[in-house]
BALOBA-1460 file (C-alpha; in Angstrom, 3 decimals):
// residues 182
<rec num="1" residu="m" x="1.315" y="-7.794" z="-14.516"/>
<rec num="2" residu="d" x="0.274" y="-4.678" z="-17.012"/>
<rec num="3" residu="e" x="-3.104" y="-3.315" z="-16.551"/>
<rec num="4" residu="l" x="-5.327" y="-0.299" z="-17.740"/>
<rec num="5" residu="v" x="-5.644" y="2.485" z="-14.927"/>
<rec num="6" residu="d" x="-7.195" y="5.802" z="-14.477"/>
<rec num="7" residu="i" x="-4.919" y="8.735" z="-15.164"/>
<rec num="8" residu="l" x="-5.775" y="11.778" z="-12.529"/>
<rec num="9" residu="d" x="-4.192" y="15.201" z="-12.516"/>
<rec num="10" residu="a" x="-1.936" y="16.409" z="-10.305"/>
<rec num="11" residu="e" x="-4.980" y="17.540" z="-7.507"/>
<rec num="12" residu="g" x="-5.800" y="13.632" z="-7.780"/>
<rec num="13" residu="n" x="-9.195" y="14.311" z="-10.054"/>
<rec num="14" residu="f" x="-9.968" y="11.871" z="-12.659"/>
<rec num="15" residu="t" x="-9.128" y="13.147" z="-16.212"/>
<rec num="16" residu="g" x="-11.437" y="10.916" z="-18.256"/>
<rec num="17" residu="k" x="-8.310" y="9.309" z="-19.861"/>
<rec num="18" residu="t" x="-6.765" y="6.024" z="-19.242"/>
<rec num="19" residu="a" x="-3.647" y="4.339" z="-19.820"/>
<rec num="20" residu="m" x="-1.815" y="1.105" z="-19.573"/>
<rec num="21" residu="k" x="-0.415" y="1.387" z="-15.944"/>
<rec num="22" residu="s" x="3.040" y="0.887" z="-17.655"/>
<rec num="23" residu="e" x="2.986" y="3.973" z="-20.019"/>
<rec num="24" residu="a" x="1.739" y="5.811" z="-16.917"/>
<rec num="25" residu="h" x="4.815" y="4.843" z="-15.098"/>
<rec num="26" residu="k" x="6.959" y="5.949" z="-18.233"/>
<rec num="27" residu="h" x="5.290" y="9.169" z="-17.994"/>
<rec num="28" residu="g" x="4.727" y="9.933" z="-14.692"/>
<rec num="29" residu="l" x="1.252" y="10.393" z="-15.096"/>
<rec num="30" residu="f" x="-0.765" y="10.208" z="-12.300"/>
<rec num="31" residu="h" x="-3.212" y="7.248" z="-10.705"/>
<rec num="32" residu="p" x="-4.694" y="5.947" z="-7.964"/>
<rec num="33" residu="t" x="-3.341" y="2.844" z="-5.915"/>
<rec num="34" residu="v" x="-4.342" y="1.328" z="-2.455"/>
<rec num="35" residu="h" x="-2.996" y="0.621" z="1.067"/>
<rec num="36" residu="v" x="-4.458" y="-1.224" z="3.350"/>
<rec num="37" residu="w" x="-3.088" y="-1.356" z="6.617"/>
<rec num="38" residu="f" x="-3.572" y="-4.203" z="9.251"/>
<rec num="39" residu="y" x="-3.480" y="-3.880" z="12.639"/>
<rec num="40" residu="t" x="-3.940" y="-6.139" z="16.133"/>
<rec num="41" residu="k" x="-5.580" y="-5.316" z="19.065"/>
<rec num="42" residu="n" x="-2.482" y="-5.962" z="20.887"/>
<rec num="43" residu="g" x="-0.812" y="-3.556" z="18.993"/>
<rec num="44" residu="q" x="0.660" y="-5.278" z="15.848"/>
<rec num="45" residu="v" x="1.230" y="-4.447" z="12.255"/>
<rec num="46" residu="v" x="1.089" y="-6.583" z="9.826"/>
<rec num="47" residu="l" x="3.970" y="-5.863" z="7.162"/>
<rec num="48" residu="q" x="4.822" y="-7.071" z="4.007"/>
<rec num="49" residu="q" x="7.864" y="-7.895" z="1.898"/>
<rec num="50" residu="r" x="7.831" y="-7.237" z="-1.462"/>
<rec num="51" residu="g" x="8.811" y="-9.664" z="-3.825"/>
<rec num="52" residu="k" x="12.485" y="-10.464" z="-4.996"/>
<rec num="53" residu="d" x="11.526" y="-9.586" z="-8.453"/>
<rec num="54" residu="k" x="9.563" y="-6.502" z="-7.914"/>
<rec num="55" residu="d" x="11.279" y="-3.623" z="-10.027"/>
<rec num="56" residu="i" x="10.091" y="-1.329" z="-7.313"/>
<rec num="57" residu="h" x="12.090" y="-1.862" z="-3.987"/>
<rec num="58" residu="p" x="12.701" y="-5.548" z="-4.179"/>
<rec num="59" residu="l" x="12.822" y="-7.315" z="-0.700"/>
<rec num="60" residu="l" x="12.024" y="-4.021" z="1.104"/>
<rec num="61" residu="w" x="8.862" y="-4.340" z="3.783"/>
<rec num="62" residu="d" x="5.767" y="-1.766" z="3.338"/>
<rec num="63" residu="v" x="2.494" y="-1.440" z="4.031"/>
<rec num="64" residu="s" x="0.496" y="-4.721" z="4.503"/>
<rec num="65" residu="v" x="-1.255" y="-4.721" z="1.316"/>
<rec num="66" residu="a" x="-1.273" y="-2.487" z="-1.971"/>
<rec num="67" residu="g" x="-1.934" y="-2.107" z="-5.453"/>
<rec num="68" residu="h" x="-2.959" y="-0.409" z="-8.266"/>
<rec num="69" residu="v" x="-6.741" y="0.355" z="-9.303"/>
<rec num="70" residu="g" x="-8.278" y="-0.784" z="-12.199"/>
<rec num="71" residu="a" x="-9.686" y="2.076" z="-14.349"/>
<rec num="72" residu="g" x="-13.389" y="1.928" z="-13.435"/>
<rec num="73" residu="e" x="-12.934" y="0.426" z="-10.631"/>
<rec num="74" residu="n" x="-14.218" y="1.480" z="-7.411"/>
<rec num="75" residu="i" x="-11.627" y="2.197" z="-4.675"/>
<rec num="76" residu="e" x="-13.255" y="0.297" z="-2.126"/>
<rec num="77" residu="t" x="-13.859" y="-2.524" z="-4.506"/>
<rec num="78" residu="s" x="-9.968" y="-2.509" z="-5.094"/>
<rec num="79" residu="a" x="-8.868" y="-2.573" z="-1.481"/>
<rec num="80" residu="i" x="-10.879" y="-5.803" z="-0.869"/>
<rec num="81" residu="r" x="-9.459" y="-7.634" z="-4.496"/>
<rec num="82" residu="e" x="-6.270" y="-6.373" z="-3.276"/>
<rec num="83" residu="v" x="-6.572" y="-7.988" z="0.095"/>
<rec num="84" residu="s" x="-7.765" y="-11.051" z="-1.377"/>
<rec num="85" residu="e" x="-5.143" y="-11.767" z="-3.585"/>
<rec num="86" residu="e" x="-2.016" y="-10.706" z="-1.960"/>
<rec num="87" residu="i" x="-2.800" y="-12.265" z="1.777"/>
<rec num="88" residu="g" x="-5.873" y="-14.535" z="0.402"/>
<rec num="89" residu="l" x="-8.360" y="-12.948" z="3.727"/>
<rec num="90" residu="d" x="-11.667" y="-12.170" z="2.739"/>
<rec num="91" residu="i" x="-13.419" y="-8.752" z="3.991"/>
<rec num="92" residu="t" x="-15.860" y="-6.468" z="3.357"/>
<rec num="93" residu="s" x="-16.249" y="-2.795" z="2.739"/>
<rec num="94" residu="n" x="-17.609" y="-2.308" z="6.767"/>
<rec num="95" residu="e" x="-14.045" y="-3.691" z="7.781"/>
<rec num="96" residu="l" x="-12.289" y="-0.785" z="5.720"/>
<rec num="97" residu="e" x="-11.677" y="2.666" z="7.482"/>
<rec num="98" residu="k" x="-10.745" y="5.165" z="5.428"/>
<rec num="99" residu="i" x="-7.751" y="7.680" z="7.164"/>
<rec num="100" residu="g" x="-6.925" y="9.918" z="3.952"/>
<rec num="101" residu="v" x="-5.638" y="9.865" z="0.437"/>
<rec num="102" residu="f" x="-1.521" y="10.738" z="0.136"/>
<rec num="103" residu="k" x="-0.204" y="12.204" z="-2.748"/>
<rec num="104" residu="s" x="3.491" y="10.069" z="-4.110"/>
<rec num="105" residu="i" x="5.969" y="11.160" z="-6.337"/>
<rec num="106" residu="q" x="8.882" y="8.929" z="-6.561"/>
<rec num="107" residu="n" x="11.351" y="9.026" z="-9.609"/>
<rec num="108" residu="h" x="12.951" y="5.496" z="-9.592"/>
<rec num="109" residu="h" x="15.086" y="6.348" z="-13.410"/>
<rec num="110" residu="e" x="14.276" y="7.520" z="-16.353"/>
<rec num="111" residu="n" x="11.722" y="5.705" z="-17.425"/>
<rec num="112" residu="l" x="10.384" y="4.456" z="-14.003"/>
<rec num="113" residu="i" x="8.203" y="7.330" z="-11.926"/>
<rec num="114" residu="d" x="5.798" y="6.807" z="-9.982"/>
<rec num="115" residu="c" x="2.887" y="9.532" z="-9.615"/>
<rec num="116" residu="e" x="0.485" y="7.824" z="-7.310"/>
<rec num="117" residu="f" x="-1.977" y="9.098" z="-4.711"/>
<rec num="118" residu="h" x="-2.526" y="6.412" z="-2.246"/>
<rec num="119" residu="h" x="-6.459" y="5.676" z="-0.764"/>
<rec num="120" residu="t" x="-5.652" y="4.590" z="2.578"/>
<rec num="121" residu="y" x="-6.938" y="2.197" z="5.132"/>
<rec num="122" residu="l" x="-6.753" y="0.610" z="8.064"/>
<rec num="123" residu="c" x="-8.208" y="-2.855" z="8.783"/>
<rec num="124" residu="e" x="-8.270" y="-4.569" z="12.217"/>
<rec num="125" residu="l" x="-6.882" y="-8.005" z="11.925"/>
<rec num="126" residu="k" x="-9.395" y="-10.453" z="13.251"/>
<rec num="127" residu="v" x="-8.087" y="-13.795" z="12.504"/>
<rec num="128" residu="p" x="-5.048" y="-15.154" z="13.699"/>
<rec num="129" residu="f" x="-1.896" y="-14.327" z="11.804"/>
<rec num="130" residu="s" x="-1.213" y="-17.664" z="10.850"/>
<rec num="131" residu="q" x="-4.479" y="-17.716" z="8.310"/>
<rec num="132" residu="l" x="-2.990" y="-15.237" z="6.071"/>
<rec num="133" residu="q" x="-1.714" y="-16.804" z="3.124"/>
<rec num="134" residu="k" x="0.637" y="-14.618" z="0.685"/>
<rec num="135" residu="q" x="0.431" y="-13.860" z="-2.669"/>
<rec num="136" residu="d" x="4.765" y="-16.058" z="-3.760"/>
<rec num="137" residu="s" x="4.498" y="-13.864" z="-7.723"/>
<rec num="138" residu="e" x="4.382" y="-10.760" z="-5.419"/>
<rec num="139" residu="v" x="4.594" y="-11.053" z="-1.417"/>
<rec num="140" residu="e" x="8.256" y="-12.566" z="-0.500"/>
<rec num="141" residu="a" x="7.197" y="-12.643" z="3.545"/>
<rec num="142" residu="l" x="4.678" y="-11.143" z="6.045"/>
<rec num="143" residu="a" x="5.616" y="-10.152" z="9.513"/>
<rec num="144" residu="l" x="3.517" y="-9.283" z="12.860"/>
<rec num="145" residu="t" x="6.188" y="-6.568" z="14.287"/>
<rec num="146" residu="p" x="5.148" y="-4.236" z="17.221"/>
<rec num="147" residu="l" x="3.335" y="-0.776" z="16.647"/>
<rec num="148" residu="l" x="6.343" y="0.289" z="18.841"/>
<rec num="149" residu="k" x="9.471" y="-1.085" z="17.006"/>
<rec num="150" residu="f" x="7.380" y="0.132" z="13.654"/>
<rec num="151" residu="s" x="7.617" y="3.554" z="14.897"/>
<rec num="152" residu="e" x="10.793" y="3.530" z="15.709"/>
<rec num="153" residu="e" x="12.238" y="2.470" z="12.226"/>
<rec num="154" residu="t" x="10.217" y="4.648" z="10.604"/>
<rec num="155" residu="w" x="9.546" y="8.271" z="11.836"/>
<rec num="156" residu="g" x="12.874" y="9.115" z="11.605"/>
<rec num="157" residu="l" x="13.721" y="6.626" z="9.017"/>
<rec num="158" residu="a" x="16.392" y="4.960" z="11.498"/>
<rec num="159" residu="n" x="16.530" y="1.762" z="9.301"/>
<rec num="160" residu="p" x="15.713" y="3.087" z="5.707"/>
<rec num="161" residu="q" x="17.342" y="-0.070" z="4.011"/>
<rec num="162" residu="k" x="14.648" y="-2.006" z="5.683"/>
<rec num="163" residu="y" x="11.308" y="-0.252" z="4.346"/>
<rec num="164" residu="v" x="9.672" y="1.546" z="1.717"/>
<rec num="165" residu="p" x="11.065" y="4.934" z="1.350"/>
<rec num="166" residu="h" x="7.801" y="6.700" z="2.016"/>
<rec num="167" residu="s" x="7.600" y="9.841" z="3.443"/>
<rec num="168" residu="v" x="7.783" y="10.637" z="7.171"/>
<rec num="169" residu="d" x="4.469" y="12.219" z="7.555"/>
<rec num="170" residu="y" x="2.421" y="9.407" z="5.673"/>
<rec num="171" residu="y" x="4.564" y="6.692" z="8.380"/>
<rec num="172" residu="k" x="3.762" y="9.089" z="10.979"/>
<rec num="173" residu="t" x="-0.034" y="9.144" z="10.431"/>
<rec num="174" residu="i" x="-0.495" y="5.398" z="9.853"/>
<rec num="175" residu="i" x="0.885" y="5.248" z="13.396"/>
<rec num="176" residu="k" x="-0.864" y="7.745" z="15.051"/>
<rec num="177" residu="a" x="-4.347" y="6.263" z="13.414"/>
<rec num="178" residu="i" x="-3.775" y="2.687" z="14.571"/>
<rec num="179" residu="k" x="-2.698" y="4.184" z="17.853"/>
<rec num="180" residu="k" x="-6.199" y="5.517" z="18.410"/>
<rec num="181" residu="r" x="-7.717" y="2.626" z="17.849"/>
<rec num="182" residu="l" x="-5.844" y="0.763" z="20.252"/>
């Protein structure tokens, strides 16, 4: 779905300009996104398998919830909205713990250059996994994966055909942040 997004400079600062998401991707314009990583107290992480019809990385496993921040939308409000849309869970801003903002540039092809700043959060999953309801248009499947297995598969990118290719440093930061909370 195309939507209006804020345009950022190469340092992540708002420029005061907006563009449709499709234009931002076509021209490699920086824009904000949200990533929300859900984990359980017994050391599991919720992973999302991207929908089969996605333009980028279809059927690869990725962050629990991710999405674009609408133009003028508060970052945390966007995170809460995306969680509700993608996994059917209502959370509050108090449950979100921001762990960083990560710059990402991915050249998928000539007309799709993803230049994003991922505002990244952790959130403890406090309801049974079975209560999550995936958004069929965006999400193929949801899975609970032991943090140890996830770290083994992503730290050295031992299984690159399984996961969205975020940087190893990104994955290490997520895993270390979850481990600190267990």
